[in-house]
N, C-alpha and C positions, 0 to 999 in steps of 0.2 A: 520600831527602830528605823524601818525603811522610810516612814513618813518624815522622821527627823532628818534623815539624809537628804531627802528631796527638798525639805524646807530650807536646810542649810545651803544647799546648792543654789536655790533661788536667791537667797539673801546675798551670798557671796558673788553671784553672777551679776547682780545689780551694781556692784562697785566697780570703780575704775581699776584697770590693771596696774599693779604696783611692782616696785623692785624689791619688795620684802621677801626674804627667804626665812621660812619658819623651820627651826630645828626642834623636833620633838625627841626628847631623850629620856629613856627609862633609866632608873638607878635604884640602888638599895641604900636606905638610910644608914644601915649598919656599916657601910663603907664611906660615909660622909656625904654631905649634900653637894649639889652642883654649885661650884663657886661662880660660874659665869651665867647662870640662868636668870632670865628676866621674870619668869613666873615659875613657881614650884607648887605642885599639887601633891598632897599626901593621900595615898589611897589605901593606907593600912586599916581603914575602917571596913573594907570590903572583905568578906570571908576568904580565907587563905587556902589555896589548893595545896600548899606545902603539907598541910595536916591531913590530906586525903592520900592514903598509901599509894593508890593507883596513879596519882598525878604528881607526886612529890618529885620524881626524877625527870619530869618533863618541864618545858618552859612555856611561857605565854605565846610562843610562836606555834606551838602544837595545838591542833584543833580541840582536843579534849579539855585542855586548860583554858583555851579561849572561850569555849562554850560554858565552862563552869563559871568563869569570871564575868563574861559579857551577858549571859542570860539571867543574871541575878537582878532582881528589881531595884536594889540599891544602886548597882552599877549603871543600869539603864537611866535612872533619875540623875545620877552624877554626870553621865555623858551629856544628857540633855542640858543640864545647868552649865557645865563647862563650855559647851558649844554656844549657848546663849551669851555667856560672858565673852568668849572670843569673838563672836559676831559684833559685839559692842566695841571691844578693845582694838582689834586689828586695824580698822580704818583710822583710829586715832594714832596708833603707832606709825602708820603710813604717813599720815598728815604731818607728823613731827619729823619725818625724813629718815626714820630708822630703816636700815637695809637688812637687818637681821633681828629675829626674835627667837629666843631660846626658851622652850617650855619644858620643864622637868616634871616627870611623873615618877614619884617615889613610893616604893613599898619597903618591906623589911630587907629582903635580900636582893631585889632587882632581877628576879628570874621569872616570876609568875604574873602577879596582878599588874605591876607597872608595865610590863612588856605587852600584855594583852590590851591594856587600855591605851598605851602609846600607839600601838598599831591601829587600833580603832580610830583614835583621834587623827592620826595621819590620813587615814582613808577619808574621813569626813572632810578634813581641810582640803585635801586634793580634789574631792568631788565638788567642792565649792570654788575651785579654780586657784587655790593657793599653791605656791611652790614650797614643797616640804621635803626636809631631809630627816630621816629616822635613824636614831642610834640607840643601842642598848649597852650602856656602859658596863654593867655588872652581870650580864646574862651568863657569862662563862665561869663565874666564880663559884 
């Protein structure tokens, strides 16, 4: 994972500074999708901490839930693939003159998986020099 962050940082640093602000928003599909998102990724295929009694009451902001979600091999591969896709897409959105890009990360309730992954994605993008805003629409539900 550390190597991926270093690689992403190198790729993003090679690009010109843009006016693009990226919003990464976690949400729960059971409360509806994001209506204003440019890209939506469904992470309901990742094992759900909700079904682990010790993790159920926590959120993706808590270290135990983060570790459960992010240390999973499926999640690691997903983060790698989404990072690769964004490395390709972001310069094209910038060239088209977009000033904002909204990326939705959705799981069932918007409290565990989507939160942990949105936070990780924000960190990767920021390390790559992007301006990122992070929101968690349904974390308090």
